[in-house]
LOGUMAR-203777 format. One record per residue: residue number from 1; residue in one letter; x, y, z of N, C-alpha, C in turn. Coordinates in steps of 0.05 Angstrom, whole numbers, plus 5000, padded with zeros to 4 digits. Last residue first. Example, Ala and Ser with C-alpha at 12.3 -4.5 7.8 and 13.67 -1.06 7.14 Angstrom:
2
<2, S, <5257, 4955, 5142>, <5273, 4979, 5143>, <5258, 5001, 5157>>
<1, A, <5264, 4886, 5156>, <5246, 4910, 5156>, <5264, 4934, 5156>>
//
This chain:
227
<227, S, <8009, 1392, 8490>, <8014, 1383, 8448>, <8044, 1394, 8456>>
<226, D, <7992, 1403, 8535>, <7999, 1385, 8525>, <8009, 1372, 8512>>
<225, H, <7976, 1447, 8528>, <8000, 1450, 8545>, <8020, 1431, 8541>>
<224, S, <7942, 1458, 8483>, <7968, 1465, 8473>, <7989, 1466, 8496>>
<223, Q, <7900, 1447, 8529>, <7906, 1419, 8498>, <7928, 1440, 8490>>
<222, R, <7898, 1483, 8560>, <7900, 1459, 8561>, <7912, 1435, 8546>>
<221, P, <7880, 1520, 8535>, <7898, 1519, 8544>, <7915, 1491, 8548>>
<220, E, <7816, 1500, 8516>, <7842, 1508, 8506>, <7880, 1502, 8516>>
<219, L, <7798, 1495, 8566>, <7785, 1481, 8556>, <7823, 1481, 8535>>
<218, T, <7787, 1544, 8602>, <7805, 1518, 8618>, <7828, 1502, 8590>>
<217, P, <7725, 1548, 8586>, <7753, 1561, 8600>, <7785, 1549, 8583>>
<216, D, <7682, 1525, 8561>, <7701, 1506, 8594>, <7736, 1531, 8579>>
<215, A, <7615, 1556, 8569>, <7639, 1530, 8540>, <7675, 1536, 8568>>
<214, G, <7567, 1579, 8577>, <7572, 1541, 8584>, <7605, 1529, 8567>>
<213, E, <7558, 1622, 8575>, <7553, 1595, 8544>, <7556, 1580, 8550>>
<212, D, <7589, 1644, 8624>, <7561, 1653, 8619>, <7558, 1621, 8601>>
<211, L, <7642, 1630, 8618>, <7630, 1617, 8635>, <7603, 1626, 8625>>
<210, A, <7655, 1670, 8565>, <7657, 1644, 8572>, <7648, 1631, 8589>>
<209, E, <7648, 1712, 8598>, <7637, 1705, 8582>, <7625, 1680, 8568>>
<208, W, <7693, 1718, 8639>, <7663, 1707, 8644>, <7640, 1696, 8629>>
<207, L, <7732, 1716, 8595>, <7735, 1687, 8613>, <7707, 1682, 8626>>
<206, A, <7720, 1763, 8577>, <7725, 1733, 8564>, <7712, 1710, 8577>>
<205, R, <7744, 1789, 8625>, <7717, 1786, 8617>, <7712, 1780, 8598>>
<204, E, <7801, 1774, 8634>, <7778, 1768, 8647>, <7759, 1783, 8646>>
<203, G, <7830, 1749, 8569>, <7824, 1770, 8593>, <7804, 1768, 8607>>
<202, T, <7815, 1699, 8535>, <7845, 1720, 8534>, <7822, 1741, 8551>>
<201, V, <7803, 1652, 8513>, <7799, 1657, 8525>, <7814, 1680, 8530>>
<200, K, <7784, 1615, 8445>, <7803, 1624, 8458>, <7787, 1657, 8481>>
<199, R, <7740, 1551, 8450>, <7736, 1585, 8444>, <7763, 1604, 8455>>
<198, P, <7704, 1507, 8423>, <7728, 1515, 8431>, <7733, 1543, 8429>>
<197, R, <7636, 1492, 8414>, <7669, 1504, 8398>, <7682, 1514, 8422>>
<196, A, <7613, 1464, 8455>, <7619, 1439, 8427>, <7653, 1454, 8420>>
<195, S, <7577, 1505, 8465>, <7595, 1489, 8478>, <7623, 1474, 8460>>
<194, R, <7554, 1517, 8415>, <7566, 1533, 8432>, <7595, 1521, 8443>>
<193, R, <7521, 1471, 8405>, <7542, 1481, 8380>, <7563, 1503, 8396>>
<192, E, <7491, 1477, 8449>, <7509, 1443, 8440>, <7532, 1453, 8421>>
<191, G, <7446, 1518, 8433>, <7468, 1510, 8474>, <7494, 1491, 8462>>
<190, S, <7441, 1498, 8393>, <7441, 1528, 8395>, <7470, 1533, 8408>>
<189, S, <7409, 1465, 8412>, <7426, 1454, 8396>, <7457, 1480, 8394>>
<188, G, <7370, 1486, 8453>, <7385, 1456, 8470>, <7414, 1459, 8430>>
<187, T, <7340, 1510, 8420>, <7353, 1532, 8425>, <7381, 1518, 8442>>
<186, R, <7324, 1481, 8396>, <7322, 1494, 8378>, <7347, 1513, 8389>>
<185, S, <7301, 1421, 8415>, <7299, 1444, 8419>, <7325, 1454, 8388>>
<184, G, <7288, 1354, 8371>, <7308, 1372, 8399>, <7298, 1407, 8397>>
<183, G, <7263, 1323, 8331>, <7246, 1335, 8359>, <7271, 1340, 8385>>
<182, D, <7291, 1330, 8288>, <7291, 1304, 8302>, <7278, 1307, 8329>>
<181, A, <7271, 1394, 8260>, <7256, 1356, 8257>, <7265, 1339, 8277>>
<180, R, <7264, 1418, 8334>, <7268, 1418, 8304>, <7267, 1380, 8284>>
<179, D, <7210, 1468, 8354>, <7227, 1434, 8361>, <7248, 1433, 8328>>
<178, Y, <7193, 1518, 8359>, <7221, 1527, 8380>, <7230, 1488, 8374>>
<177, R, <7146, 1501, 8333>, <7154, 1523, 8322>, <7186, 1526, 8331>>
<176, S, <7116, 1474, 8364>, <7127, 1452, 8345>, <7150, 1480, 8327>>
<175, S, <7091, 1492, 8411>, <7107, 1497, 8412>, <7129, 1480, 8388>>
<174, M, <7042, 1475, 8395>, <7041, 1511, 8407>, <7072, 1509, 8406>>
<173, G, <7028, 1432, 8355>, <7036, 1443, 8372>, <7030, 1468, 8381>>
<172, P, <7000, 1391, 8293>, <7030, 1405, 8307>, <7015, 1412, 8327>>
<171, W, <6987, 1325, 8271>, <6980, 1347, 8286>, <7004, 1356, 8313>>
<170, R, <6982, 1284, 8284>, <6998, 1283, 8270>, <6994, 1320, 8268>>
<169, A, <6938, 1264, 8331>, <6974, 1263, 8331>, <7001, 1262, 8306>>
<168, S, <6901, 1274, 8311>, <6911, 1297, 8322>, <6936, 1295, 8336>>
<167, G, <6866, 1225, 8292>, <6878, 1253, 8264>, <6906, 1264, 8282>>
<166, V, <6828, 1207, 8328>, <6835, 1199, 8299>, <6861, 1198, 8293>>
<165, V, <6805, 1258, 8359>, <6806, 1226, 8361>, <6819, 1210, 8348>>
<164, A, <6789, 1290, 8319>, <6813, 1290, 8332>, <6821, 1267, 8341>>
<163, V, <6746, 1252, 8300>, <6770, 1268, 8284>, <6788, 1282, 8287>>
<162, V, <6710, 1260, 8335>, <6733, 1227, 8332>, <6751, 1242, 8307>>
<161, G, <6708, 1310, 8344>, <6721, 1300, 8367>, <6731, 1280, 8366>>
<160, A, <6672, 1333, 8301>, <6707, 1334, 8303>, <6723, 1328, 8328>>
<159, A, <6634, 1302, 8309>, <6647, 1288, 8283>, <6666, 1305, 8286>>
<158, V, <6611, 1327, 8354>, <6630, 1316, 8355>, <6634, 1295, 8327>>
<157, L, <6608, 1397, 8334>, <6625, 1387, 8348>, <6634, 1345, 8352>>
<156, V, <6569, 1375, 8295>, <6586, 1368, 8282>, <6619, 1370, 8313>>
<155, L, <6523, 1361, 8325>, <6534, 1336, 8318>, <6552, 1347, 8303>>
<154, G, <6516, 1410, 8342>, <6525, 1384, 8365>, <6533, 1371, 8351>>
<153, G, <6497, 1435, 8306>, <6526, 1444, 8328>, <6525, 1423, 8338>>
<152, A, <6450, 1410, 8297>, <6471, 1415, 8270>, <6502, 1414, 8280>>
<151, I, <6414, 1418, 8340>, <6434, 1400, 8342>, <6455, 1381, 8310>>
<150, S, <6411, 1484, 8331>, <6431, 1481, 8345>, <6437, 1435, 8345>>
<149, L, <6382, 1474, 8277>, <6406, 1480, 8276>, <6425, 1482, 8304>>
<148, L, <6342, 1453, 8307>, <6342, 1434, 8292>, <6385, 1443, 8276>>
<147, P, <6321, 1495, 8337>, <6328, 1464, 8357>, <6342, 1460, 8336>>
<146, W, <6309, 1529, 8307>, <6320, 1535, 8320>, <6337, 1505, 8332>>
<145, A, <6261, 1512, 8260>, <6295, 1524, 8260>, <6318, 1522, 8273>>
<144, W, <6213, 1505, 8294>, <6232, 1486, 8296>, <6266, 1484, 8278>>
<143, V, <6190, 1544, 8337>, <6197, 1542, 8320>, <6219, 1516, 8307>>
<142, L, <6122, 1521, 8370>, <6149, 1506, 8366>, <6168, 1533, 8332>>
<141, S, <6075, 1542, 8408>, <6071, 1549, 8373>, <6107, 1541, 8373>>
<140, E, <6015, 1516, 8451>, <6056, 1513, 8439>, <6049, 1518, 8411>>
<139, S, <5974, 1533, 8488>, <5984, 1520, 8457>, <5999, 1526, 8453>>
<138, V, <5940, 1546, 8542>, <5937, 1531, 8521>, <5947, 1513, 8498>>
<137, P, <5978, 1525, 8601>, <5974, 1538, 8581>, <5961, 1530, 8554>>
<136, R, <5945, 1537, 8656>, <5953, 1525, 8646>, <5952, 1527, 8613>>
<135, G, <5913, 1587, 8691>, <5913, 1567, 8684>, <5932, 1554, 8671>>
<134, S, <5914, 1640, 8711>, <5892, 1638, 8691>, <5890, 1613, 8692>>
<133, S, <5956, 1657, 8739>, <5937, 1651, 8748>, <5910, 1638, 8731>>
<132, M, <6003, 1658, 8708>, <6004, 1638, 8725>, <5977, 1633, 8718>>
<131, M, <5980, 1708, 8690>, <5984, 1693, 8665>, <5980, 1669, 8676>>
<130, S, <5987, 1736, 8732>, <5962, 1745, 8713>, <5952, 1717, 8702>>
<129, S, <6058, 1734, 8739>, <6034, 1706, 8755>, <5999, 1718, 8747>>
<128, T, <6075, 1718, 8676>, <6068, 1742, 8700>, <6048, 1730, 8710>>
<127, A, <6128, 1664, 8658>, <6110, 1693, 8656>, <6103, 1695, 8676>>
<126, H, <6183, 1629, 8669>, <6174, 1667, 8653>, <6157, 1684, 8657>>
<125, E, <6164, 1594, 8690>, <6189, 1600, 8701>, <6186, 1636, 8691>>
<124, R, <6132, 1571, 8649>, <6107, 1585, 8683>, <6132, 1609, 8690>>
<123, A, <6157, 1554, 8607>, <6150, 1590, 8602>, <6133, 1583, 8627>>
<122, A, <6192, 1522, 8620>, <6204, 1544, 8619>, <6182, 1554, 8618>>
<121, A, <6146, 1486, 8635>, <6167, 1485, 8648>, <6169, 1515, 8639>>
<120, A, <6134, 1479, 8568>, <6109, 1490, 8588>, <6137, 1505, 8604>>
<119, I, <6182, 1455, 8546>, <6184, 1491, 8539>, <6150, 1506, 8558>>
<118, A, <6188, 1404, 8567>, <6209, 1426, 8580>, <6196, 1459, 8577>>
<117, E, <6133, 1381, 8557>, <6142, 1392, 8586>, <6150, 1412, 8585>>
<116, S, <6142, 1386, 8487>, <6118, 1401, 8511>, <6124, 1414, 8549>>
<115, R, <6208, 1387, 8463>, <6189, 1378, 8484>, <6158, 1397, 8496>>
<114, T, <6256, 1408, 8465>, <6225, 1407, 8436>, <6204, 1397, 8456>>
<113, G, <6299, 1403, 8485>, <6287, 1435, 8481>, <6261, 1432, 8470>>
<112, T, <6313, 1358, 8467>, <6292, 1356, 8495>, <6291, 1381, 8489>>
<111, C, <6348, 1365, 8429>, <6328, 1350, 8437>, <6309, 1351, 8457>>
<110, S, <6393, 1385, 8455>, <6373, 1404, 8455>, <6345, 1381, 8429>>
<109, A, <6416, 1360, 8499>, <6390, 1383, 8493>, <6378, 1390, 8481>>
<108, A, <6440, 1328, 8455>, <6408, 1316, 8470>, <6396, 1327, 8484>>
<107, A, <6468, 1345, 8438>, <6457, 1359, 8402>, <6422, 1331, 8429>>
<106, V, <6505, 1368, 8473>, <6475, 1388, 8466>, <6456, 1372, 8452>>
<105, A, <6530, 1316, 8484>, <6501, 1328, 8503>, <6489, 1355, 8493>>
<104, V, <6554, 1302, 8441>, <6526, 1294, 8451>, <6512, 1310, 8464>>
<103, G, <6590, 1348, 8451>, <6580, 1353, 8419>, <6550, 1324, 8433>>
<102, C, <6618, 1337, 8497>, <6605, 1352, 8494>, <6570, 1356, 8469>>
<101, L, <6640, 1288, 8469>, <6620, 1277, 8487>, <6604, 1312, 8492>>
<100, G, <6677, 1310, 8438>, <6662, 1302, 8430>, <6635, 1296, 8443>>
<99, I, <6706, 1337, 8482>, <6697, 1355, 8457>, <6676, 1350, 8438>>
<98, V, <6723, 1297, 8493>, <6705, 1307, 8507>, <6693, 1334, 8491>>
<97, V, <6762, 1261, 8464>, <6744, 1254, 8468>, <6719, 1275, 8482>>
<96, A, <6799, 1309, 8463>, <6781, 1299, 8427>, <6751, 1281, 8445>>
<95, I, <6827, 1298, 8514>, <6805, 1322, 8505>, <6786, 1324, 8488>>
<94, A, <6851, 1251, 8501>, <6826, 1249, 8516>, <6800, 1269, 8524>>
<93, R, <6892, 1268, 8461>, <6872, 1248, 8443>, <6828, 1248, 8476>>
<92, R, <6921, 1299, 8488>, <6904, 1306, 8465>, <6883, 1286, 8460>>
<91, A, <6940, 1247, 8519>, <6928, 1286, 8534>, <6896, 1294, 8516>>
<90, L, <6967, 1220, 8486>, <6940, 1207, 8499>, <6917, 1236, 8511>>
<89, G, <6993, 1266, 8440>, <6985, 1247, 8446>, <6963, 1237, 8459>>
<88, R, <6985, 1342, 8480>, <7011, 1313, 8461>, <6992, 1291, 8461>>
<87, T, <6964, 1411, 8483>, <6970, 1377, 8495>, <6988, 1354, 8470>>
<86, A, <6949, 1453, 8466>, <6959, 1453, 8480>, <6989, 1425, 8497>>
<85, L, <6919, 1440, 8426>, <6928, 1458, 8414>, <6959, 1463, 8437>>
<84, V, <6871, 1433, 8468>, <6888, 1412, 8449>, <6903, 1428, 8422>>
<83, A, <6858, 1484, 8488>, <6870, 1458, 8511>, <6885, 1427, 8479>>
<82, V, <6827, 1493, 8446>, <6845, 1509, 8459>, <6858, 1503, 8465>>
<81, T, <6773, 1448, 8460>, <6786, 1453, 8427>, <6820, 1477, 8426>>
<80, A, <6758, 1464, 8506>, <6777, 1437, 8505>, <6790, 1436, 8473>>
<79, A, <6736, 1512, 8501>, <6757, 1502, 8516>, <6772, 1485, 8508>>
<78, L, <6686, 1497, 8476>, <6713, 1517, 8454>, <6733, 1510, 8472>>
<77, A, <6662, 1455, 8500>, <6677, 1453, 8478>, <6687, 1469, 8461>>
<76, A, <6642, 1499, 8546>, <6668, 1476, 8548>, <6684, 1459, 8529>>
<75, L, <6602, 1529, 8523>, <6630, 1537, 8521>, <6661, 1510, 8529>>
<74, T, <6574, 1485, 8502>, <6580, 1490, 8476>, <6611, 1510, 8499>>
<73, A, <6554, 1480, 8550>, <6560, 1441, 8545>, <6580, 1456, 8521>>
<72, P, <6528, 1522, 8579>, <6555, 1498, 8593>, <6572, 1489, 8564>>
<71, T, <6484, 1518, 8527>, <6509, 1535, 8536>, <6540, 1533, 8543>>
<70, L, <6446, 1482, 8550>, <6470, 1479, 8513>, <6492, 1514, 8522>>
<69, S, <6424, 1484, 8611>, <6472, 1468, 8588>, <6461, 1477, 8576>>
<68, A, <6385, 1495, 8603>, <6394, 1501, 8611>, <6434, 1508, 8609>>
<67, V, <6326, 1498, 8550>, <6347, 1477, 8555>, <6381, 1488, 8586>>
<66, I, <6296, 1542, 8552>, <6287, 1519, 8567>, <6302, 1498, 8575>>
<65, E, <6337, 1583, 8560>, <6312, 1586, 8599>, <6294, 1552, 8583>>
<64, T, <6365, 1566, 8495>, <6378, 1574, 8533>, <6364, 1570, 8554>>
<63, G, <6312, 1584, 8476>, <6332, 1548, 8479>, <6347, 1545, 8495>>
<62, T, <6270, 1621, 8502>, <6294, 1620, 8489>, <6301, 1580, 8490>>
<61, V, <6197, 1636, 8501>, <6220, 1617, 8505>, <6252, 1615, 8485>>
<60, A, <6148, 1686, 8502>, <6165, 1665, 8478>, <6185, 1663, 8510>>
<59, V, <6083, 1675, 8519>, <6114, 1683, 8530>, <6121, 1669, 8515>>
<58, K, <6019, 1707, 8518>, <6034, 1696, 8509>, <6065, 1697, 8522>>
<57, G, <5950, 1713, 8548>, <5991, 1716, 8555>, <6001, 1702, 8533>>
<56, P, <5899, 1738, 8496>, <5902, 1706, 8517>, <5946, 1723, 8522>>
<55, G, <5871, 1802, 8513>, <5874, 1774, 8493>, <5895, 1751, 8519>>
<54, L, <5853, 1838, 8549>, <5843, 1844, 8533>, <5871, 1827, 8496>>
<53, A, <5817, 1814, 8618>, <5834, 1822, 8590>, <5835, 1820, 8561>>
<52, G, <5767, 1804, 8623>, <5771, 1834, 8627>, <5797, 1837, 8613>>
<51, A, <5794, 1743, 8653>, <5757, 1757, 8643>, <5775, 1801, 8655>>
<50, Q, <5846, 1720, 8611>, <5829, 1727, 8649>, <5801, 1736, 8634>>
<49, S, <5864, 1674, 8575>, <5865, 1701, 8577>, <5841, 1705, 8604>>
<48, R, <5921, 1620, 8579>, <5883, 1632, 8571>, <5893, 1661, 8585>>
<47, F, <5984, 1622, 8536>, <5952, 1623, 8568>, <5941, 1632, 8562>>
<46, T, <6020, 1611, 8496>, <6000, 1622, 8501>, <5989, 1609, 8521>>
<45, V, <6087, 1602, 8480>, <6075, 1589, 8499>, <6045, 1609, 8491>>
<44, T, <6135, 1606, 8418>, <6119, 1620, 8436>, <6089, 1608, 8457>>
<43, A, <6199, 1577, 8427>, <6176, 1574, 8422>, <6166, 1592, 8436>>
<42, W, <6251, 1588, 8420>, <6254, 1567, 8406>, <6217, 1569, 8399>>
<41, A, <6292, 1648, 8403>, <6257, 1647, 8422>, <6248, 1627, 8406>>
<40, R, <6366, 1645, 8403>, <6336, 1659, 8403>, <6313, 1638, 8403>>
<39, G, <6407, 1623, 8430>, <6402, 1647, 8442>, <6380, 1663, 8429>>
<38, A, <6415, 1575, 8403>, <6403, 1583, 8440>, <6398, 1606, 8452>>
<37, A, <6443, 1591, 8359>, <6408, 1577, 8358>, <6390, 1580, 8387>>
<36, V, <6498, 1611, 8372>, <6476, 1617, 8357>, <6436, 1624, 8371>>
<35, L, <6504, 1566, 8401>, <6509, 1589, 8411>, <6491, 1608, 8397>>
<34, V, <6515, 1531, 8355>, <6495, 1525, 8377>, <6486, 1539, 8393>>
<33, L, <6555, 1562, 8315>, <6514, 1544, 8308>, <6492, 1544, 8333>>
<32, G, <6596, 1560, 8350>, <6578, 1579, 8339>, <6548, 1580, 8327>>
<31, A, <6612, 1505, 8344>, <6598, 1513, 8384>, <6586, 1544, 8360>>
<30, G, <6616, 1499, 8284>, <6590, 1478, 8306>, <6581, 1505, 8336>>
<29, V, <6658, 1532, 8284>, <6626, 1532, 8261>, <6607, 1525, 8278>>
<28, A, <6695, 1516, 8322>, <6684, 1540, 8311>, <6653, 1542, 8301>>
<27, C, <6706, 1468, 8285>, <6702, 1468, 8323>, <6684, 1492, 8324>>
<26, T, <6723, 1479, 8243>, <6708, 1475, 8244>, <6687, 1475, 8273>>
<25, I, <6769, 1512, 8255>, <6753, 1518, 8241>, <6728, 1517, 8253>>
<24, L, <6805, 1450, 8273>, <6788, 1499, 8287>, <6776, 1506, 8280>>
<23, W, <6806, 1437, 8226>, <6794, 1420, 8241>, <6784, 1450, 8270>>
<22, A, <6840, 1474, 8190>, <6808, 1471, 8178>, <6791, 1459, 8205>>
<21, T, <6889, 1461, 8223>, <6868, 1496, 8208>, <6837, 1493, 8210>>
<20, L, <6897, 1419, 8213>, <6897, 1426, 8247>, <6867, 1451, 8241>>
<19, A, <6911, 1417, 8161>, <6883, 1397, 8169>, <6880, 1413, 8197>>
<18, R, <6939, 1439, 8161>, <6928, 1445, 8151>, <6901, 1446, 8146>>
<17, R, <6990, 1425, 8183>, <6988, 1459, 8195>, <6953, 1456, 8175>>
<16, A, <7004, 1374, 8166>, <6986, 1374, 8186>, <6977, 1399, 8197>>
<15, T, <7015, 1396, 8101>, <6988, 1380, 8114>, <6976, 1387, 8139>>
<14, R, <7074, 1423, 8132>, <7045, 1444, 8122>, <7017, 1423, 8123>>
<13, A, <7084, 1365, 8147>, <7090, 1398, 8152>, <7066, 1398, 8149>>
<12, P, <7086, 1342, 8094>, <7074, 1344, 8118>, <7065, 1353, 8129>>
<11, D, <7085, 1361, 8025>, <7100, 1376, 8059>, <7084, 1365, 8080>>
<10, P, <7075, 1340, 7961>, <7055, 1348, 7990>, <7077, 1348, 8021>>
<9, A, <7113, 1329, 7919>, <7112, 1317, 7944>, <7098, 1339, 7963>>
<8, P, <7108, 1357, 7854>, <7126, 1363, 7883>, <7116, 1346, 7908>>
<7, T, <7121, 1303, 7795>, <7107, 1323, 7802>, <7111, 1344, 7846>>
<6, G, <7149, 1259, 7777>, <7164, 1286, 7769>, <7138, 1305, 7786>>
<5, D, <7139, 1214, 7794>, <7118, 1225, 7767>, <7130, 1250, 7751>>
<4, Q, <7143, 1208, 7842>, <7160, 1190, 7828>, <7162, 1199, 7798>>
<3, A, <7154, 1273, 7881>, <7143, 1241, 7877>, <7156, 1223, 7855>>
<2, T, <7199, 1305, 7902>, <7171, 1303, 7886>, <7173, 1272, 7896>>
<1, M, <7232, 1367, 7944>, <7220, 1323, 7950>, <7207, 1327, 7924>>
//
């Protein structure tokens, strides 16, 4: 097929496959950003030193330790991404909404992870008893790169969910290669062709083969007898 100017027209099926592939890569990149950032140390909390201690006690806390929902929300988005391939229609759009909501949850949780209260609470859970007895933390050092990276990953998932809601109707699914262009299946069409084609039955074995293929072994003899 060519366009009016003579250039080949793009194949809609190939364009849809490329769009789906790009979308899957986008989802993987967004989720990867969150998972990488969640495992890094977002902040270091310093506790007041006790008498006789060599120095103040320091506790480094990761994003997952500060906000426990980061990793589960990201894994849920990845699972929903795979589910998009196995669904169509309204179900596919509903799953796309789930991906967007997971992205919103990740971005919101990442913002929460930058609060002093959340960082101090996570540090107390991982501090030693000697640090806890020294009193409240005296300083917090936040590494902004990792929370921002996690927020970016969440926003990528939100954008991927919106794109899937709008354009996923044109994307192929797992069973697309078994479907014909008119919506039927290859298996069904070949079975119809075998059933519609009369076959000459000779012998008992040929009779059973005809029955297995769905053909009527008595079709041709009756026609011959009527003629």
